[in-house]
Each structure stands twice: as C-alpha cells, then as structure tokens.
ZAKETI-428234 format. One record per residue: residue in one letter; x, y, z of N, C-alpha, C in turn. Coordinates in steps of 0.02 Angstrom, whole numbers, plus 32768, in hexadecimal, padded with zeros to 4 digits. Layout:
AXYZXYZXYZ...
***
This chain:
M6003DBBABD526030DB9BBD966060DB70BD8EQ60A7DBA4BDAA60F5DB6CBD9560F4DB3BBDD8T6109DB02BDC4611DDADABDE26140DAC5BE22T6171DB04BE0F61A4DB0BBE38618BDB28BE86Q6147DB5DBE6E612BDB89BEA56111DB4DBEE2V60EADB1EBEC360CEDAF8BF0160EEDAABBF10Q60DCDACFBF5360FCDA82BF8C60B7DA65BF91A60B0DA2CBFBE6084DA03BFBF60A2D9D4C01FY6068D9BCC04D6083D9B0C07F6052D974C099R6067D946C09B603AD903C0AD6038D8E3C0F3A6005D903C10C6001D8E1C14E5FBCD8D6C171G5FB1D8C3C1AB5F5FD8DFC1B95F61D915C1C0L5F21D934C1B25F1BD97BC1A35ED2D9A2C1D4L5EDBD9C2C2095E8ED9E6C21E5EA2DA2CC20FH5E79DA3DC2085E4CDA81C2275DF0DA9CC224F5DF0DABBC2195DA8DACDC2385D94DB09C206H5D39DAFAC1FB5D15DB24C1CC5CE9DB55C212A5CCDDB2FC2465CA0DB48C2745CCEDB45C2C3D5C96DB4AC2F35CAFDB44C3275C93DB0DC33EP5CACDACFC36A5CA5DA9BC3665C60DA92C3AAA5C5FDADDC3C85C36DADAC4065BD2DADDC3EAF5BE2DAFEC3A55BA6DB02C39E5B90DAF6C345T5BC3DAD2C32B5BBDDAA5C2F15BD8DA72C2F7P5BA5DA2AC2F35BBED9FDC2C75BE8D9F1C28BD5C0ED9C4C2A15C43D9BAC25B5C66D9FEC25CA5C84DA0BC2885C9EDA59C2765CDEDA5EC262H5D02DA24C25C5D47DA0CC24F5D57D9E4C1FDH5D94DA01C1F05D94D9CAC1AF5DEFD9BEC1CAW5DD1D95DC1C55E0CD939C1D25E16D90EC197H5E63D8FDC1765E6ED8CDC13C5E7FD8B9C170E5E91D86EC17D5EC3D837C19F5EF8D82FC164D5EFDD83DC13B5F33D842C10B5F1BD877C0D6G5F2CD8AFC0E15F3AD8E6C0BE5F75D910C0A9L5F59D944C06A5F91D958C0555F80D9B9C04DL5F91D9CCC05D5F9DDA15C0585FC3DA2DC02AV5FACDA6FBFFA5FBCDA71BFCB5FC4DACABFD8V6007DAD3BFCE601DDB2DBFD36045DB45BF98A6028DB7EBF806060DB9DBF4D605CDBEBBF62D60AADBFCBF5A6096DC5DBF68609CDC6CBFA4G6098DC2DBFD96085DC4DC0276044DC50C028K6022DC25C0085FD0DC15C00B5FBDDBC8C013V5F7DDBB8C0235F66DB73C0275F55DB82BFEFL5F5BDB3DBFC45F30DB40BF8D5F01DB13BF86A5EFFDAD7BF9D5EC6DAB2BFBB5EEBDA86BFF4A5EAADA64BFFF5EC3DA31C0605E87D9F2C054G5E9FD9BEC0415E60D989C03E5E8ED93DC03DD5E5FD906C0385E8ED8D8C0365EBBD8C5C010Y5F01D8B8C0235F35D88FBFEC5F29D871BFA7A5EF6D83CBFB45ECFD819BF6E5EB6D84EBF38A5E94D880BF655E71D89EBF265E9BD8EABF04L5EC3D909BF415EFFD92BBF1D5F2AD915BF0FH5F55D8E4BF185F9CD8E1BEFF5F8DD8E3BEA6P5F5ED8C5BE875F5CD8B7BE495F3CD8FBBE19T5F30D923BE415F2FD976BE1F5F6DD9A4BE2DL5FAED986BE4D5FEDD9B5BE5F600AD9AABE2CP6029D9F0BE11604DD9FBBDD06084D9CCBDBFP60A6D9BCBD9160D9D977BD9A611ED99ABDC0G6127D972BDC46178D97EBE0B6160D98EBE44T6126D9A6BE5B612BD9BDBE876133D9ABBED6Q615BD9BCBF006181D99BBF23613BD99DBF67V6149D961BF80611DD944BFB5613FD947BFFEH613BD968C00D616AD951C05E6137D924C09BD6154D902C0986139D8C7C0B96132D8BFC10CY60EDD8CBC12560F9D8D2C16C60B7D8AAC18FR60D2D868C15D60A1D846C17E609DD825C1CAG6061D815C1E4606BD813C22B605ED83CC255K6068D884C2256066D8B7C2676013D8DDC242V6025D929C26A5FE1D943C2555FE9D98BC25DI5FE5D995C2265FC7D9E3C2135FABDA12C226T5F93DA4DC2445F70DA7BC2535F86DAAAC22EP5F56DADAC2395F61DB2CC22F5FA2DB38C272G5FD4DB65C2525FE7DB87C28A5FC9DBA2C2C8F5FD4DB90C32A5FBFDBAFC34B5FC1DBEDC347I5F89DC0CC3585F7FDC5FC3665F8CDC8FC3B4D5F9ADC91C3C75FA6DCB3C41B5F90DD0AC41CT5F63DD0BC4385F42DD31C41F5F4EDD69C465H5F7FDD65C4975F97DDA3C4D05FD9DD76C4F2V600DDD98C4EE6037DD94C4F6605CDDB6C4FDH6096DDD9C52260DADE10C5436108DDFFC529Y612CDE00C4E2616ADDE6C4CA61AEDE0EC50BP619CDE48C52B61D4DE70C55B61DDDE3CC59AQ61AFDE14C59061AFDDF6C5EA61BEDDA7C5C3T61EDDDB1C5996208DD68C5906228DD49C5CBD625CDD88C5E362A7DD89C60C627ADD7BC64DM623FDD71C669622CDD69C69E61F9DD49C6A5I61D4DD13C68361B4DCDCC67D61D8DCCAC6C2A6193DCA3C6F561A5DC72C72B61C4DC9FC756S61A0DCDDC76261CEDD0BC7966184DD0CC7C5P61ABDCEAC80E616DDCF0C8636140DD3DC85DA610EDD2CC86860D6DD64C87F60B2DD67C8ADP609FDD74C8E46055DD65C9046013DD7AC8DFG6022DDA1C8995FDFDDA5C87C6008DDE9C83AL5FB6DDEFC8165FC3DE10C7DC5FF3DE47C7E6L5FD1DE77C8055FE1DEBDC8216026DECEC840P6042DEA9C85C608BDEAEC88B60C2DE90C857W60A8DE5CC83A60BCDE2EC80360D6DE66C7BAL60BCDEA1C7B460B1DEBEC77060F4DEE7C7A9N6101DF07C7C9611BDF47C7F96158DF19C80AT614DDEEEC8146197DEC0C83661CCDEB7C7F0Y61ACDE98C7B561D0DE65C78B61B9DE8FC748T6186DE98C72E6166DEC6C6EA618CDEF1C6D4F618ADF30C7076184DF6EC6E761E0DF72C6E4P620FDF43C72D6255DF5FC714626FDF3CC6C9T623EDEFCC6D26266DEC3C694625EDF05C64DE6215DF17C656620DDF4CC620622EDF83C610R6246DF9CC63B627BDFD2C63762AADFD7C61BQ62B4DF9AC6036302DF76C5D662FBDF8DC591F62BDDF94C57762A7DF94C54062ADDFD6C515E62BEE000C54762E7E042C5256310E045C4FCD6333E004C4FD636DDFFDC4EC6367DFD1C495P6372DFFBC4636360DFD7C41F637BDF8CC418A63A3DF90C43263D7DF42C42F63ABDF09C467H63A0DF24C4946389DEF6C4B4634CDED3C4B4A6333DF0BC49462EEDEF5C47362EADED8C42BA6312DED1C3FF6328DEBBC3CF6339DE7DC3EFA6364DE66C4116387DE19C4106344DDF4C43DT630ADE2AC47E62E1DDF9C48962AADDD3C44FA62A1DE12C422625DDE03C3E56286DDD4C3CEE62BDDDAFC3C462E5DD89C39362CDDD3CC3B9F62E3DD3EC41962D7DD02C42D627EDCF5C438F6266DD1FC437621ADD0FC4386201DD03C40EL6207DD0EC3CD61ECDCF8C3866214DCA9C38DD6246DCA7C38B6256DC62C37B6230DC4CC3BEE622DDC51C3F5621BDC28C41B61A8DC12C406L619EDC51C3E56164DC43C3C96165DC09C3ABL6194DC27C36C6185DBF2C32B6196DBA3C340R61CADB92C39261DEDB67C3A561ABDB2FC3CBV616ADB4FC3D3613ADB38C3E76111DB2DC3C0G6117DB4BC38660CBDB46C35260A6DB89C35CT60BCDBACC365607EDBF1C3696099DC24C346T606BDC2BC2F5607ADC73C2BF6066DC9DC2B7T6038DCBBC2E8601ADD02C2E86008DCF1C344A602CDD45C344602EDD4DC38F5FFADD99C3A2M5FDCDDA3C3CD5FCBDDEAC3DC5FFEDE04C420V6024DE27C40A6068DE3BC4376054DE82C449Y6070DE6AC4986071DEB4C4AA60C9DEB8C4B0C60D8DEFEC49F611FDF21C4AE6120DF3DC4EET6142DF75C4E96158DFA6C51B6140DFE2C513V613DE022C54A6126E05EC5326160E078C4F0H6198E059C4E961C5E082C4BD61A2E068C487P61AEE093C45961A9E07EC41861E0E05FC3FAQ6214E067C3F06256E034C3E0623EDFE9C3F7S622ADFDFC4256219DF9AC44861EDDF8CC406V61B1DF9CC3F66183DF95C3BD61A9DF93C368D61D4DFB6C36061FFDFB8C3186239DF57C327A6237DF5CC3766266DF1BC36A6248DEF3C342F620FDEE4C37861DADEC5C36761D0DEB8C325F61A8DEC8C2ED6197DECFC2AA61D3DED0C296E621EDEDFC29E6234DED6C26D6258DEA0C275A625DDE73C2B36273DE2CC2C8623EDDF6C296S61F3DE1CC2AF61CEDDECC27361C0DDEBC22CE61D3DE22C22C61DADE3FC1C8620DDE00C1B5K6242DE05C1DE6286DDDAC1BB6263DD90C1B4R6226DD72C1CB6218DD3BC1E361CADD2BC1AFN61B7DD6CC1A2617EDD62C1686144DD57C19DL6134DD54C1EA6106DD3CC1F960D5DD6FC210R6094DD66C20D604FDD80C20C6060DD9FC26EM6063DDCAC26E6060DDE6C2B6604CDE12C2C6V6016DE22C30B600DDE6EC30D6024DE90C365A602FDEC8C364604ADEC8C39F6046DF2DC39FG604BDF49C3E6604BDF8DC3E86083DFA4C42EK608ADFE5C42360A1E00EC459607AE00AC4A7V607FDFFCC4DA605AE00AC50A6055E04BC511L6007E062C5366015E0A5C54A5FF9E0A3C5ACM6022E0C9C5AE6019E0D0C5FA602AE11AC621D6001E129C61E6018E164C6476016E17AC692R5FE0E151C6B65FF3E156C7195FEFE122C724H5FFBE115C76A6000E0DEC7886048E09EC779C606FE0B8C77C60A1E087C74F60FBE0B9C75CP613DE0A3C755616BE0C6C76F615BE0FFC735T6184E138C756619AE167C72A61B4E154C6EFF61ECE12BC6EF6227E108C6B961E8E0D1C689L61A6E0D8C683616DE0B9C64B613DE0DEC634Q615BE12CC65860FDE14CC6506103E16BC60FD60DEE163C5E760D0E1A5C5A16095E1CDC5D6C608CE1D9C5A56045E21FC599601EE212C569A5FDFE228C5715FA5E233C5455FCBE23BC4F6E5FEAE288C4EA5FF3E28FC4C76028E26CC4ADT6075E257C4CC60A2E247C4A56089E206C497G6068E1E2C4C76059E1A4C4BA601BE194C46AG5FEBE1C6C4695FC7E1C7C42D5FEEE1CBC3F5R601AE203C3F0604DE207C3B4606AE1D8C3AEE6096E1B8C3D460D3E17CC3C160B2E152C3A2S605CE139C3C56047E109C3AA6025E0F5C36EE6008E152C3635FF5E158C31B6042E159C2D5D6074E16FC2F160BBE16CC2CF60B4E110C2B4L60BDE0F3C2FE60CCE0A5C2FB6089E092C2B4I603AE08CC2BF6019E079C2916023E087C248K6045E0D6C24B6042E0FDC2076096E0B9C1CCR60C7E0ACC2176110E082C1FC60F6E03CC1EDW60B1E01AC21460BADFCFC20E607CDFA7C1F5Q6043DFE5C2236000DFB5C1F26006DF9BC1A0N5FEBDF52C1A35FEDDF40C1676021DF4AC12DR6070DF58C16560B0DF4CC13660BDDEEEC138G60A6DEE9C10160C7DE9EC0F0607EDE70C120R6091DE5CC1436062DE35C16D6069DE48C1D2A6078DE7AC1D7606ADEB9C2086033DEDDC21FQ6017DEC3C2535FE4DF02C2595FEBDF03C29FY5FC9DF49C2B55FD0DF71C2DF5F8DDF71C307A5FABDF6DC3575F88DF70C3A45F73DFA8C3B4I5F51DFC7C3C85F49DFF6C3F95F42DFECC438T5F7DDFE8C45C5F8ADFCBC49B5F90DFECC4DCP5F5BE007C50E5F3EE023C5505F65DFDFC56FR5F91DFE6C5A65FABDF9CC5C65F63DF88C5DAF5F36DFADC6145F17DFAEC6375EDADFF1C636A5EB5DFF9C66B5E90E01DC66F5EA2E054C6A5P5ECCE033C6E95EDEE060C7125F24E082C712T5F44E071C6C25F88E086C6C55F71E0B7C679S5F2CE0D3C66F5F24E0FBC6465F06E13FC675T5F17E162C66A5EE1E1B5C6765E9BE1AFC62EE5E61E1BDC64E5E29E1C9C6255E44E1F5C5EBA5E7DE20DC5E95E86E252C5985EADE21DC586Q5ED0E1DBC5A05EFFE19EC56C5ECAE179C548L5E86E166C56F5E67E150C5525E3DE152C51CG5E2BE180C52C5E12E1BDC4EE5E3AE1BCC4AAV5E78E1C8C4B45EA3E1C3C47A5EAAE19EC46AA5EADE148C4705EADE103C4745E6AE10FC44BG5E3AE118C4755DEEE10FC4315DEFE142C3F5E5DFCE166C4015E04E1A0C3CF5E46E177C392L5E78E162C3A15E9FE131C36D5E6AE0FEC343A5E51E0DCC3845E31E096C3805DFFE0B5C346R5DD7E0EFC3295DA4E0FFC3075DD1E120C2CBA5E02E13EC2C95E15E157C28C5E58E11DC269Y5E58E0E2C29A5E78E0B1C2605E50E073C27BP5E19E059C25D5DE8E032C2735E01DFDFC262D5E39DFEDC2375E53DF9CC2115E92DF88C24DT5E9CDFC8C2695EDADF9AC2AE5EB3DF7FC2E5Y5ED3DF64C31C5EBFDF42C3505EB0DF72C38CI5E89DF47C3BD5EA1DF83C3F55EACDF35C425Q5EECDF34C45D5EE3DEF8C4855EFFDF1FC4DET5ED7DF13C5035EDEDF25C5435EC5DEECC576H5EC3DEE8C5B85EB3DEA7C5E55E6CDECAC60FV5E49DEA5C6195E1CDEC0C64E5DF7DE88C67CS5DFBDE85C6B85DC5DE53C6DD5E09DE27C6DAE5E33DE21C6E85E6EDDE4C6FF5E69DDE7C733N5E43DE17C7755E6EDDFBC7C45E3FDE22C7D5E5E17DE00C8195DF1DE2FC83C5E02DE69C866D5E4EDE64C8785E5BDEC2C88A5E5CDECDC856E5E84DED7C8225E7FDF02C7F55E38DF0FC7D3V5E0DDEEEC7E65DBFDF06C7BC5DADDF2DC80EK5DB9DF2EC84F5DA5DF5BC8775DB7DF9FC852W5E0FDF8EC84E5E2FDFDEC8495E0CDFF5C809V5DFFDFEEC7D95DD5E005C79E5D99E01FC7C4R5D80DFF1C7DE5D32E024C7F75D3CE059C814E5D75E077C8495D91E0A5C86E5D95E0E2C844L5DC8E0D9C8065DEEE0FEC7D55DA4E10EC79DF5D6CE0F3C77B5D49E0EFC7545D07E0E3C78AP5CF4E104C7B75CB6E0FFC7D55C6AE0F7C7BAQ5C72E137C77C5C44E138C73A5C2EE103C708A5C7AE0C7C7195C4EE09CC6EA5C31E05DC6F7R5C06E049C6E55BDAE007C6EC5C03DFDBC6F8S5C4DDFCAC6C85C66DF87C6ED5CA9DF95C6D0Y5CF3DF74C6E05D31DF8DC6B45D38DF90C66CL5CF9DF54C6455CF3DF37C6115CD4DF93C5F7D5CB2DF98C6215C8CDFDEC6015C9FE01FC60BV5CE8E01BC62A5D20E063C6185D31E060C5D5Y5D4AE01FC5C25D5DE026C5795D1FE031C554D5CF7E026C55A5CB3E027C5275C9BE079C525S5C99E08CC5695CA2E0CDC55F5CDBE107C52AY5D03E0D4C52D5D2BE0FEC4F15D32E0CFC4B0G5D0CE0D0C4A85CFDE098C4595D2BE074C441M5D42E04EC4715D7EE01CC46A5D67DFC0C469L5D25DFCFC4615CFDDF8FC45C5CEBDF81C419R5D0ADF57C3E05D0CDF6EC3A55D22DF1EC385P5D08DF02C35A5D31DED3C3355D81DEECC332R5D9ADEB4C32C5DEFDEBBC3505DF6DECAC374A5DD7DEC9C39E5DF9DEDFC3F85DEEDEAEC40FM5E27DE9DC4325E47DE63C45F5E52DE56C4ADY5E24DE4AC4CC5E25DE5EC5235E3ADE0EC554G5E75DE29C5605E97DDF5C5925E66DDE1C5D8H5E5DDD97C5CE5E5FDD7AC6115E06DD80C627C5DEADDBDC62B5D9EDDB4C6145D89DD8FC65FI5D93DD72C6915D81DD49C6C75D4EDD77C6F0W5D57DDA4C6FE5D17DDC1C7245CDCDDF4C702L5CE6DDDAC6CC5CA3DDFDC6B65C5CDDECC6CAD5C2DDE23C6C55BE6DE05C6B05BB1DDF2C682E5B80DDE0C6865B49DDC6C6575B4CDE08C612G5B49DE48C6335B2DDE89C6175B83DE93C5F6D5BA8DE7CC6095C0CDE90C5F65C01DE4CC5ADR5BF5DE03C5D75BF4DDD3C5955BD5DDF1C56CR5B9ADE0AC56E5B54DE0DC5205B93DE4DC4F9R5B8DDE88C5235BB1DECDC5065C06DEB0C4D1M5C1EDE76C4EF5C4ADE67C4C95C3ADE48C485A5C0FDE17C4915BDCDDE7C4565BC9DE28C427E5BA8DE40C44A5B76DE86C4175BB4DE97C3D5T5BF1DEAFC4005C29DEF5C3E35C4EDE9EC3ACQ5C54DE70C3C05C8DDE4FC3A15CE5DE50C3BDA5CC9DE83C4035D07DE72C41E5D21DE3BC427A5D60DE26C4475D70DDDBC44D5DA3DDE1C479A5D98DD92C4AB5DA6DD87C4E85DF5DD5AC4D4A5E1DDD73C4F25E68DD4AC4F35E5FDD06C531V5E47DCECC5375E5DDCB2C5815EAEDCA7C585C5EB6DCB7C5B95EFDDCA1C5D85F07DC68C613P5EF1DC21C6075EEFDC0CC6405F42DBF3C679T5F6ADBF7C6505F9FDBF3C6805FB1DC2FC69FS5FB4DC58C6885FCCDC94C69C5F8CDCACC6E7N5F45DC8AC6D75F1ADCA4C7015F1BDC6CC742L5F26DC3EC72C5F4CDC10C7475F85DC11C783F5FBEDC32C7675FEDDC48C7865FFDDC86C7C1L5FCCDCB1C7A85FBCDCFFC7CF5F72DCDCC801G5F5EDCB8C8005F26DC8EC8195EEEDCDBC821S5EE0DCE5C7DE5E98DD17C7C55E72DD12C7C0G5E61DCC4C7AA5E0ADCA2C79B5E0CDC6FC771L5DD6DC68C7615DC5DC32C7245DA0DC44C6FDF5DB1DC32C6BA5D8BDC6AC6765D44DC3CC68CD5D1ADC6BC66F5CCCDC30C66F5CCDDC21C62BF5CCCDBEFC6075CCBDBE6C5D25C77DBCEC5A7E5C4BDBB9C5E55BFEDBB3C5EB5BD7DBF3C5DAR5BEFDC2BC6075BD5DC59C5F45BDBDC8FC5BFA5C1FDC72C5B25C5BDC9DC56E5C2EDC8FC52BD5C17DC4EC5455BFEDC29C4FB5BB4DC51C4F0Q5B7FDC4BC5345B3CDC4BC5395B40DC9BC51EA5B69DCC7C5155B5ADD0CC50F5B79DD0FC4C5G5B82DCCDC4A85BA8DCF3C46A5BE8DD0FC474M5C14DCFCC4885C5EDD1DC4965C7ADD0CC44EL5CB9DD29C43B5CE4DD07C40E5D16DD08C441L5D47DCD1C4335D66DCC1C4765DAADC9BC449S5DE7DC98C4625E32DC85C4565E41DC72C48AL5E7FDC50C4775EAEDC3EC4AF5EF7DC53C4B7A5F1BDC7EC4F05F4BDC9DC4F15F88DC7BC523T5FC2DCA1C5115FEBDC7AC54A6004DCAEC56FD600ADCDBC57F600BDD2AC5AA604ADD14C5C8V606ADD1CC5A760C5DD09C5BB60D7DD51C5B9G60E6DD6AC60E6102DD38C63B60DDDD34C673A60ABDD60C6786093DD21C6AE606BDCE3C692G6059DCD3C663605BDC93C63A608FDC69C647T6093DC23C65660C9DC08C66260F0DBCCC61BS60DBDBD9C5ED60E2DBB2C5B860D2DBDAC57AF6100DBE7C54C60F4DBF4C50F60BBDBC3C4DBS60B0DB8DC4EE60A2DB4BC4BC6057DB52C4B4M6030DB61C4845FDFDB5FC4875FCFDB13C490L5FF7DADAC49B5FE7DA95C4C05FEBDAA2C4F9Q6019DAB3C5216006DAC6C56D5FD1DAD8C576T5FD4DB16C5435F7BDB4BC5625F5DDB2DC564M5F33DB0BC51B5F0FDAD6C51D5EF3DA9DC54DN5F31DA78C57A5F3DDA69C5A65F27DA8DC5FAE5F24DAC5C6135F19DAEBC63F5ECCDAF9C632A5EBADB13C5E55E70DB22C5CF5E35DAE1C5EAY5E5FDAADC5D55E25DA81C5EC5E1EDA7EC63EK5E51DA6AC6665E64DA63C69E5E28DAB3C6BAV5E37DAECC6A85E13DB23C6B65DB5DB20C6C3A5DB2DB05C6715D69DAF4C65A5D64DABEC6A6R5D70DA88C69B5D6EDA54C6D45D56DA74C715L5D7CDAAAC72C5D67DABAC7705D27DAEDC763K5D1EDB14C7345CD5DB1CC7245C9BDB0EC724G5C9ADAC7C71C5C72DAAFC70B5C4EDA8BC6C2S5C8DDAB8C69F5C79DA91C64E5CB1DA6EC646Y5CB0DA4EC5F25CD3DA34C5D65CEEDA50C58FL5D40DA49C5995D5CDA73C5465D6ADA31C522P5D42D9F5C4E75D64D9C4C4BE5D9DD9E3C4A4A5DD6D9C6C48E5DEFD9C9C46E5DF5D9DFC421L5DBDD9EBC3FB5DC5D9F8C3C35DAADA3CC3CFR5D91DA54C3EF5D80DAA3C4125DBBDAC4C429M5DE2DAA4C4545E19DAC5C4565E50DAD1C429F5E5BDAA2C3FC5E7ADAB8C3AE5E54DAF1C38DY5E20DADEC38C5E11DB1DC36D5E0BDB62C389L5DFFDB65C3C45E0FDBB0C3F35E5EDBB8C3E1A5E92DB81C3D15ED0DBA0C3C25EDADBC3C381T5EAEDBA6C3505EB8DBAEC3045E62DBE0C2E2L5E37DBD6C2D55E0DDBE3C2B25DF2DC2BC2DBG5DDBDBF4C31E5DC0DC36C3585DF2DC53C35DA5E22DC57C3815E59DC88C3785E52DCC5C332A5E62DCADC2F25E55DCDBC2B65E05DD00C2B8R5DC9DCCCC2CB5D9ADD04C2CE5D92DD34C307S5DB8DD24C3355DB1DD4EC3835DECDD8CC353M5E07DD93C31C5E30DDB4C30E5E0DDDDFC2CCQ5DDCDDB6C2A95DC0DDD3C2655DD6DDD1C235L5E1ADD78C2435E47DD6EC2015E28DD33C1E3E5DFBDD1AC1E95DEDDCDEC1BE5DE5DCE8C189G5DF9DCA4C1665DFCDC9DC1135E4FDCBCC115T5E77DCF3C1395EB3DCF7C1345EF2DCC8C160I5ED5DCCEC1A95EEDDC9BC1C75EC6DC61C1E5G5EE5DC30C1F85EB5DBF9C21F5E97DBC8C205S5E95DBB4C1D75E8ADB85C1B55EB3DB79C172F5E95DB40C1485EADDB28C1005E79DB3CC0D3A5E66DB6FC0E25E1CDB85C0975E5ADB96C06EA5E3FDB9EC0315E68DB9EBFFE5E6ADBE8C003G5EABDBFFBFE85ECFDC4DBFFF5ED9DC59C03EA5ED7DC38C06B5EDFDC4EC0A85F3ADC47C0A3E5F4CDC63C0D85F98DC72C0E25FB2DC28C0FEA5FD6DC14C0DA6002DBDDC0DC6027DBD5C12FD6008DBE3C15C6036DBD9C1AB6014DB92C1BDF603BDB67C1CD6026DB23C1FE6068DAF7C22EV604DDAD2C245606FDAC0C271607FDA66C261V60ADDA46C25E60AFD9F8C26260B6D9F2C2A4L607DD9C3C2CC607FD9A5C30B608ED95DC305D60C4D935C31B60DAD8F8C33960BED8CBC36CP608AD8BAC35F6064D87DC38E609ED852C3CAK60D1D842C3AF610DD819C3AD6144D83FC3CAA6139D88EC3E6617AD8B1C3F861A3D8AAC43CT6164D87AC467617CD853C4A16175D813C4ABP618FD805C4DF6197D7B9C4ED6147D7C2C4EFL6134D7DAC53E60EBD7D1C55360B9D7D1C507L60CAD821C4F4608ED829C4BD6092D7FEC48DA60CED7DFC46E60C0D7A5C432607FD764C456R60B8D75AC4AA607BD71DC4BB6041D728C4C8R6018D779C4D35FD7D77BC4E85FC2D797C4A3T5FD2D7A7C4765FBBD7A9C4315FC7D769C407G5FE4D738C40A5FE3D6FCC3F25F96D6CBC3E7H5F85D6E2C4185F3BD6C7C4285F04D6E5C428T5F0FD735C4195EC0D754C4175E8DD735C3E3E5E59D746C3F85E21D722C3B95E0AD75AC3AES5E05D792C39C5DF2D7BDC37C5E14D80DC384L5E0AD83DC34A5E2ED873C33D5E1AD88CC394E5DDDD892C3B85DE1D8C2C3E85E18D8A4C42CE5E1CD871C41F5E5ED841C4445E99D863C445L5EA5D869C3FB5ED6D869C3FD5EF9D8B0C3F7L5EB9D8EAC3F55EE3D92EC3DE5ED9D936C443F5EB1D927C45D5EA9D917C4A55F00D904C4CFA5F08D8D0C4A55F5CD8B7C4CB5F78D8EDC4B1L5F75D8F7C4725FADD949C45E5FAAD990C48DA5F51D98AC4865F6ED9C8C4C05F86D9CDC510L5F62D97DC5275F7CD98EC5685FBCD96CC57EL5FDDD945C55F6024D934C56B6068D94BC525G602AD97BC500607DD99BC4C7607DD9C9C4DCD60D9D9EFC4C860D7DA22C4D06126DA4DC493D6156DA52C4A66178DA70C46C61A0DA43C438R619EDA08C47261B4D9D2C4476196D9B7C41DT615CD9CBC41C6127D9A4C3F260FED9CEC3ADV613ADA0BC3AD6139DA25C3616162DA18C334A6173D9F8C2FD61A0D9D6C2DA61B1DA0BC2B2A6192DA33C29C61A3DA60C262615DDA95C268T617EDAE4C25A613EDB1BC24C616BDB3BC230Y6120DB4CC1F46123DB78C1B660ECDBA6C1ADS610DDBE6C1926102DC22C19060E3DC1FC14BA60BFDC4BC13860B1DC56C0DF60E3DC27C0B1G60D9DBE0C0D160DFDBABC0A4612ADB9CC0BFR614FDBD8C0D761AFDBB9C0DB61A7DBA0C12EE61D2DB77C10A61ECDB47C16E6208DB61C175V61F7DB89C1C76216DBC9C1F4622EDBADC232H6215DB65C236623FDB38C277622BDAFAC27ER627BDAC2C28F6279DA7FC2776286DA7BC2B4R626FDA36C2C56289DA2CC31662DDD9F5C304A62F4DA12C33C632ED9F3C32F632CD98CC32A
***
C-alpha cells in the first residue's frame, strides 16, 4: 500500500449493518471516528483513537470534527428530465402528466438539451449529498446517453434507463414494442457495468405500455438478469382503477408486472401505496423493492404509504424523491416528510430508521449491499459530510441534543442542502458547500 493512496477523514461516523426496525444495535456510531479510504474504497471505519496509529506515515487526515459522516444518500426513484418542471401545479397525477410532464420530456429529443439538464441534475444531487440514484430518462435513447456520459465524467454509481411507452401518451413520445425493445437492448450493451453505470429496463407504468411491450420488457429482464427494472405501481386511486379497466385479467396492478416476469431482485417499484396484503407478500417473496416517495405523494395527493404493513410483510424499502412530482432533491427533506406520513398512518419512524432507509436500506433494496450504502471494508467510498451547525436554528437545536437519535432527528427534520458540507464519490470530493 502506498502512502499517497490513503486518505483519512475524522468526524462522527454513522453507518448500519442491519435494519433498526428489526435488529437492536443495528448501527455503528463513532462519536470521534475515522474513515480510512484508498483507491476509491473503504479500508476501515472506527474509533479515531484505535485507527489513527495504524495509518501509514504521512497520511493526510481531513478534520471534520463537529460534523457527521454517513454513507452517501441513495435516491431510488427520480426523473432527471422533470428537473425543469418541479413545483408545477395540477389537481392530480394524470392531469399533471398531460399538462407538464409529457411536453417537458419532448425536449429531450435534442441531445444538447439532455446533456445540459443531466449536468445540472447531477450537480444538484451531489449538492444535497446523493451519490447514487435510480433515474428515469425519456423515450429518447439520446437522453440515456447524455445522462450516463455526465455521470461517467464524475465517476458516480448511477442506474438509469430509457422509458418504454407505446400507448396512452402523445404521439411525439410514443415508441413501439419492437423499437423500444431494440433501443433498450442497445443501451444495455453500451452502458451496463461500464464503469459505475448500471442499466434499468424502464416501462413508465402499465397504462402506457401495451401487453406486447410489457412482454418485451419481461424478455429483456430474463435475458439480462443483472440489469434493474424500474416502474410505477399503485400510486394513485384513479390510476389503479384505470389499470383494472385495461388489464381485467390481472388480480391486481402489481400482478400485471408479475405476469410478465418483472418481479425479481433488482426490480424497484415506485410508490406502492394502494397495494393489498397479497401484493406485499409477493414483493417480499420475489425481493422486488418499494421506493417510497413521500414528498411526491403529498404533493399530488396520491395517498400515504403504510410502513407498518410493509414491514409486517417483510418488504424491501427505500426512500426516494420522485422529482419532479417530488418537491425537493434533498433526502433529508424526504426523511422529514416520510416521518409525517408514517405518523398520519399511525406508525412511527425513528431517525435511525430513516437514515438506514436512505443508505444501507436502499443498497439492500438494489442488491448492492457491500458495494454502497455502508462503510464495510471494501465498499465504494461514497460518503457525505453533514454539518449540525449549518443554520442558526439547527445549531441551536443540536447544541443541546442528548442522544444520537435526537441529533439525527434534528438533521432530518431541520436539515436541507445547507446541511451538506461536502460530498465524496469513490473517495474523491465532488461537492463542497461554498
């Protein structure tokens, strides 16, 4: 090991080895901790007093005392083409799609527009401490190329895919089963596992794909089992009713995807609000995961996710922003709203659970435990530095917290982009707060 390759970071260190909802002492907390990194990977994480004497002579120690370092946040459901239409008013999901989403996505037939938006989008993610995301592009293959080219320059672990949509949408965004499948396969071959890029087969949602196109998506999922699948399910009651009319043979909305072989590990389903008990059991059985999108669901009035029933079924869970229906890129603000959603449904989310869902919980949902989401030895060194004194109110509140739970709760409920002092990807600083 060469001395020049090793970097160390001193701060409070927090990461997880299990889900706090089910395992006592599921987290590792080092009040005066040291994170040791080399060649973009974690070498060690623990108490400063124990690790500092083991560092090679001359190792630079970045001093973040007074701050908290956690694994980089993971956003499991977000639409980069909707960046410019965030905070657009509409009475519900379906009118919002027709009025704002589809016209905005049309612009991504222009590669220059796609590239400029991807650059801004990734800068925004890093500014709020998000180092990995599962990203929806548009129907245009060039929108996928633009996104992955921008993330590759930054050496980010990102998942993205071309939207498949061959009905119930404007003709200017419509593909067909054959061309959508062929373009998706070309993109898989070009981007899957290239550097830190991974591909997601991406039917927008069941109503905008014919049975032929859903069949093609299922075939791709079987042919390329290491790819991801991402789509929407049971977000809105009107949408659920529409799916029932379009697919009368299906037991449920989720069953539509199941019938085409799209429930499997590495399948991420956005929203999952209006599932029944059979759906929840089926997701747990197949290791398909739920991306919970509280700011989006509140904004569109779609409903409240039921954390208690999902946990009873053993579903894999993560948190997601769902920008542009979501109203913030910040996972801290997403935690804030998730906490309130849980309370309105009669359950309670401790701060430790919320930080787990945004880190290791998301990595587990993506089948990436050991790669991202923790400081296990050998994991990729994606991490974020949080400043408990970032704002006067936050400093005042955290100045007299009496436990780690109180400190994290204050960060989640009062934090935003200003709380992120720095963001690192593969051991390299990719954002620093001005």
